[in-house]
C-alpha positions as CSV (number, residue, x, y, z in Angstrom):
1,Y,0.0,0.0,0.0
2,N,1.4,3.4,-1.0
3,S,0.8,6.0,1.8
4,H,2.7,8.8,0.0
5,S,1.0,11.8,-1.7
6,G,2.6,10.9,-5.0
7,T,3.6,7.9,-7.1
8,V,6.1,5.5,-5.6
9,V,8.2,3.0,-7.6
10,V,8.5,-0.4,-5.8
11,Y,11.4,-2.8,-6.4
12,P,10.6,-6.3,-5.1
13,K,13.7,-8.5,-5.0
14,I,14.7,-12.0,-4.0
15,T,18.2,-12.8,-2.8
16,D,19.3,-16.4,-3.4
17,S,21.9,-16.9,-0.6
18,S,23.3,-20.1,-2.1
19,A,24.2,-18.4,-5.4
20,S,24.9,-14.9,-3.9
21,V,22.5,-13.4,-6.4
22,T,19.7,-10.8,-6.0
23,A,17.0,-10.7,-8.7
24,T,14.4,-7.9,-9.2
25,L,11.0,-9.5,-9.8
26,K,9.0,-6.7,-11.2
27,K,9.5,-2.9,-11.0
28,D,6.0,-1.5,-10.2
29,S,4.7,2.1,-10.0
30,M,2.0,2.6,-7.4
31,G,-0.2,5.7,-7.5
32,T,-1.2,7.8,-4.5
33,L,-3.0,5.7,-1.8
34,A,-3.0,2.7,-4.2
35,S,-2.2,-0.9,-3.6
36,T,-0.7,-3.7,-5.7
37,S,0.2,-7.4,-5.3
38,L,2.8,-9.7,-6.6
39,T,1.8,-12.9,-8.3
40,G,3.4,-16.0,-7.0
41,P,4.2,-18.5,-5.6
42,F,7.8,-17.8,-4.9
43,V,9.9,-20.7,-3.6
44,L,12.6,-19.6,-1.1
45,E,15.1,-21.8,0.7
46,A,16.5,-21.3,4.1
47,S,18.5,-18.0,4.3
48,D,17.0,-16.6,1.1
49,T,15.5,-13.1,1.4
50,L,12.5,-11.3,0.1
51,I,13.2,-7.6,-0.2
52,L,10.7,-4.7,-1.0
53,N,12.3,-1.3,-1.5
54,C,10.8,1.8,-2.9
55,D,12.2,5.1,-4.3
56,T,10.6,7.2,-1.5
57,A,11.7,6.2,2.0
58,S,9.1,5.0,4.6
59,K,6.1,5.3,2.2
60,I,4.9,1.7,1.6
61,Y,3.2,-0.9,3.8
62,V,3.9,-4.5,3.1
63,F,2.0,-7.7,4.0
64,A,3.3,-11.2,3.2
65,S,1.7,-14.5,3.5
66,V,4.2,-17.4,4.1
67,L,3.7,-21.1,4.0
68,E,6.4,-23.4,5.3
69,L,6.7,-26.9,4.0
70,S,9.0,-29.5,5.5
């Protein structure tokens, strides 16, 4: 959710710790007070990281749903 008074560009990334690689999933522009979602599923291994950055600091709210399988 974009809580900023202007458009915010969001950069969702996954870091694969075993390969030491970070991949950007989909650069997305979110309008004022808008929300968006990523399509998945994404398979992460232990120590992998899901990162959500934006071009305006402290202006997005993020919710993630995680399912652990063993």
